[in-house]
C-alpha positions in Angstrom: -2.6 16.8 -11.2 -2.2 17.5 -7.5 -4.2 19.6 -5.0 -4.2 22.8 -3.1 -6.9 21.6 -0.8 -5.0 18.6 0.6 -4.0 18.2 4.2 -1.1 16.1 3.1 2.1 18.1 3.2 3.7 15.9 0.4 0.9 16.8 -2.0 2.0 19.1 -4.8 0.0 22.1 -6.0 -2.0 21.4 -9.2 -0.1 21.5 -12.4 -0.4 20.6 -16.0 0.8 17.1 -16.8 0.8 15.2 -20.0 -0.1 11.5 -19.8 0.7 9.4 -22.8 -1.0 6.0 -23.4 -0.5 3.5 -20.6 -2.1 0.4 -19.3 -2.9 -0.1 -15.6 -4.5 -3.2 -14.0 -8.1 -2.8 -12.9 -7.5 -4.6 -9.6 -4.8 -4.8 -7.0 -2.3 -7.7 -7.0 -3.8 -10.5 -4.9 -2.2 -12.8 -2.4 -2.5 -15.6 -4.9 -0.8 -13.7 -7.6 2.0 -12.6 -5.3 2.3 -16.1 -4.0 2.9 -17.4 -7.5 5.7 -14.9 -7.9 7.3 -15.9 -4.6 7.0 -19.6 -5.5 8.5 -19.1 -9.0 11.4 -16.8 -7.8 12.1 -17.5 -4.1 11.7 -13.8 -3.5 11.8 -12.6 0.1 10.0 -9.3 0.8 11.5 -6.3 2.7 9.1 -7.1 5.6 10.5 -10.7 5.8 14.1 -9.6 6.0 15.9 -8.4 9.2 17.1 -4.8 9.2 20.7 -4.5 8.2 23.2 -4.1 11.1 25.4 -2.1 8.8 22.5 0.3 8.0 21.2 0.4 11.5 24.2 -0.1 13.8 22.7 1.5 16.9 19.6 -0.8 17.0 19.7 -3.8 19.2 19.2 -7.2 17.5 15.6 -7.5 18.7 14.7 -4.2 17.0 16.1 -5.4 13.7 13.9 -8.4 13.5 11.7 -8.7 10.3 8.3 -7.1 10.6 6.1 -4.3 9.4 3.6 -1.6 10.5 0.1 -2.9 11.3 -2.9 -0.6 11.3 -5.0 -0.7 14.5 -8.0 1.5 15.1 -7.7 3.6 18.2 -10.0 2.2 20.8 -13.1 4.4 21.7 -12.4 6.8 24.5 -8.6 6.7 24.0 -7.2 10.0 23.2 -5.3 9.8 19.9 -1.8 11.4 20.0 -1.3 11.6 16.3 -2.3 9.8 13.1 0.8 7.6 13.6 -0.8 6.2 16.7 -2.9 4.0 14.3 0.2 2.1 13.2 2.2 -0.3 15.3 5.5 -2.0 14.5 4.8 -5.7 14.6 7.6 -8.3 14.5 6.6 -11.1 12.1 4.0 -9.1 10.1 4.4 -9.6 6.4 2.4 -10.4 3.3 1.7 -14.0 4.6 1.0 -12.8 8.1 -0.8 -9.5 7.8 -1.5 -8.9 11.5 1.6 -10.6 12.8 2.9 -14.1 13.2 -0.4 -15.5 14.6 -2.4 -14.4 11.5 -2.5 -16.0 8.0 -3.9 -15.4 4.6 -5.7 -18.8 4.4 -9.0 -18.3 2.5 -7.9 -14.8 1.5 -6.2 -15.7 -1.9 -8.3 -13.0 -3.7 -7.6 -10.2 -1.1 -5.0 -7.6 -2.1 -1.5 -8.4 -1.0 -0.3 -6.1 1.8 3.0 -5.3 3.5 4.7 -4.8 0.2 7.5 -2.2 -0.1 8.3 -0.3 -3.3 11.2 -2.7 -3.9 8.8 -5.7 -3.6 6.4 -4.1 -6.0 9.1 -3.4 -8.6 10.3 -7.0 -8.4 6.8 -8.3 -8.9 6.1 -5.9 -11.8 9.4 -7.0 -13.5 8.6 -10.7 -13.1 5.0 -10.2 -14.4 6.2 -8.2 -17.5 4.6 -5.0 -16.3 5.7 -1.8 -14.8 4.6 0.4 -11.9 2.6 3.5 -12.8 4.1 6.9 -12.3 2.4 9.2 -9.8 0.8 11.1 -12.6 -0.4 7.9 -14.3 -1.9 6.6 -11.1 -3.6 9.9 -10.3 -5.0 10.1 -13.8 -6.4 6.6 -13.6 -7.8 7.1 -10.1 -9.6 10.3 -11.2 -11.4 8.4 -13.9 -11.4 11.3 -16.3 -12.4 14.0 -13.8 -10.1 17.0 -14.0 -9.4 18.8 -10.7 -12.0 17.0 -8.6 -11.2 16.4 -5.0 -12.6 12.8 -5.0 -12.9 10.3 -7.8 -16.7 11.1 -8.0 -16.5 14.9 -7.7 -15.8 17.6 -5.0 -18.4 16.8 -2.4 -17.5 14.1 0.2 -20.1 11.4 0.4 -19.7 8.5 2.8 -22.1 6.5 0.6 -20.0 7.1 -2.6 -16.8 6.3 -0.6 -18.3 2.9 0.4 -19.3 2.3 -3.2 -15.6 2.5 -4.2 -14.7 -0.2 -1.7 -13.9 -3.4 -3.4 -14.7 -6.7 -1.7 -12.5 -9.4 -3.1 -13.8 -12.6 -1.6 
């Protein structure tokens, strides 16, 4: 598991890993499923909570408002500063308002839930009687049995194959 060919600094070099039997859902958690969890438990996600004044004492109140990072494609002709320029902090963005307070998930009940922090995912997994996969389990499942391949289909990048892996949950 891992890769020596990755441009991601956090990626570990390949190593042997033993994966025991485990189960993993075939599809992502949907807005509808997460909504059932919230309705049953009253759970409030990390993105829906203001940042703690104790944890962030130097931030003014308006910078501690609930929100999340929203992905925005760089406009054509605009020089990109870094990969982080794709992401913008948006007050009011959360799982029910994926692009900010003026957006909604109406008619998107089967779309994957977004703006979920690790803490939120753990809470959902516990409620649903499941667990989150470890990194090794996730990579093993994502590779679909290929050992050492760069992509889930092999080592050669293919835009066509990449698009085949896209799931449309409508």
